[in-house]
Phi, psi and omega in degrees: 000079185260356187284116181301317176309319180292318172302314186292324176299316175303313178298320181294321180298315178293325182289322179295320179290323175297328181287329179285341179214074187284343177231079185301142174292165175298328175300314181295313182294323183287324177298319178294318182293321182295321180293323174300316183285330173302310176306319185286320179288325178291324186258014187307309185286322183293320179295316176300318176298314183295322174297312179300318175296323181291328180279335186095305171214114175219110183299139182302319178311312178294320179297318183288321186278324189260347178238308186293306184303309177295328177298311185292321183296322180295324184289315183302316181298314178295325179290327183287322188244348189299324182298318180293316184297338180287343189287150171307141186250142176283140175227138186296149182246130181302146184305318186290347185253356180291147011269021172299163183225143175257147171208164175244130181243110179287130178227145176303145173287326177139254177252120181259138172259136182233119186252119190257135177273173185277340195283325171228074189293332175285304185292329182276351167265316182286320181308301181292331177293320174306308182299315181299316185289315183296329178280001172090016177267172166256169192215142162250133185238118174263116179275165184273143177284350179279345178235072190288326181290315180294317181302318181291317181294320180296318182295320187287325181286322181294321177298331179279327188271337185228151173295159180280007167245021174248298178228133181232135176250130180250140175236168180142181190269193178300336181285322178292321178299318184298317180290324178304309186289342176278352178294146177279067176291163178281335172201144178228130176252125172241130174242128176168208189278165181288323179301313178289328177305319178303316184290318181297319182294319177299316186293318178290334178298330182299328180260003191048041175285129175282144190234146166241120185250118173256097193258235190194241185109191183255094189277117182273153173246114178266122174264109185282168178301330186262011183288150167280100187305315181298318177295315183298311186298316184294318190283328173293318182295319181299312184299327182279325192258351173291141185057030181049039177077007183266066189224130188293328180258011180294148174305128185265329175199165187239132169256123187212155179304138187305323187288347188250006183298314190285327174304317179300313179303313180295315180292327178296317180302312182294319178299317186293320182294327181286321184283328184219069179297141180052058187312316184303330181245009186279120181279004182256009175250122189292155161280157166292154190284334181209164176301319178302317182284330176297319183291329183285328174300311174308314184294314179303315182293318185290323177293322181294321183295317182292337178272355173115010177287149176267128179254128175239108178289134179264074187123168186261002180293139175267158175297142179231096177300331183291320176268002189047040173272119185239104179297154175294140182217143171262143178242125178239158179054045182276132181296144189296335184273359178292147181301327179297336178266353177257325185260150170298131186279313176061038178192183191273036164266134187227096178291142170247135180236117185276147174228162180263330180218155178300320180298325175299316177300318178298321180297320180296319175290316183296332185273002181240169185299149186294122183279164177291321185225151172225139177235136183231128178248111186190147176252335180291121187288325180292321178291320178295320179291326178302307175303308185302319185282329187267355180239158172247140179197153177298325178200166185221145165235124177266135181055029171188183181227157175073337199289341184291333180295336186267005184265113184298334184273001181242132174294142172251128177179177181249184179216136183066239181287345179266003175135176175213143181085172178205165177212191187095130176060220181296323177302322178283324170307312187284328177295328177266011173241149165268112182280089190283124178273138177230129176246124184252114178280141176288152178297324176253114182205169187267004191298333181293335179293349184246012180264160180292158003279151189274102182244197183303316181298317178304314184293322178300314185294317182299313180301320182295316177298316186291334177278322190236358184279000000 
């Protein structure tokens, strides 16, 4: 579906339906959420199999844990709290304007566009869709062309579960995506690379479409001087190696004390053997999504090695281009101008960067574009606060990896080059709502004292306001 006119027709149909019911009742919103949850449960096996086929090898366990579970959990949270989020909210009124009253009215933005990446195609479609629906919107969802089997199945099942003026799923290549992001949505959420994020924001600006950009960047894991090293290594590797590193918030590199580098290497080998025994035949280690992505991992590694980096394989498995199996590898002593130190890796290569003081590690992070995630392994509270206060990141998990994305009470989003805006839970409801401010003037009020003509009484009132207002 690459025809711009066809995309506009879909948007017009959704917009017309929203105009007929601009403020859906809680009953309507809850019904949509329940239909979404029912679809997820009924298609649990089919969705996992389709994603596995698209990747070549993607363990069902990872799809169900990292995609199905958070999707269903998001629906449950929205059903539990959405009715309360809809209510008008009290807002304080300035003393000078009493007895008038302020309030805030959440209203749906209208039709939301959602652009889904390939790495977690189920969760990154359903997560924002839940927030759009609980806020009372209709939605158009553009799936990734890199997961064609799942994209087609998801489109088919959404069409069975929703009316064609409630939620519409669009498939197609990059040209379709480009046309999609140029549509005049009431809000557009894009998840993907920073480079494409620039293009999306330019396209949306033509319509002054508000955007939420969930991008990426080089998310650091800092091993502090007071960290439990063995625990830190295992948790960093779990965050790095699920989905073979194809995770936007995966640890991209590790900062650690210089004296602990070799201990980290040894502990990483042991942890990898525990997590993925017999890696060459282990069906619980994901493939890279495409030949192109596999070739990019090889190129990043070879360029770093040619520049003097030391490559440490974590296990005896060999690379298998036919299966796109790329075993995890550490990179040490990598020159800072190497591509693997400049670009988001998005795969199972993990550079180690040694530091002499924690302040040096903080400076290293602070001097670079703000990452989507930051991980700190440390027990000393003063050191933790020092890192939190001196660095910027979209989100943080302390003494583990990835878990901040699963918290319904925390907004998920980037900052600077890693994105703008956030969603999940109430933050997602607010993102996809216009929180309309309303001031209600009292029948009896003092506003008449401030109207023209401006005489002595006006001046006395103005002086009073300037002193106490």
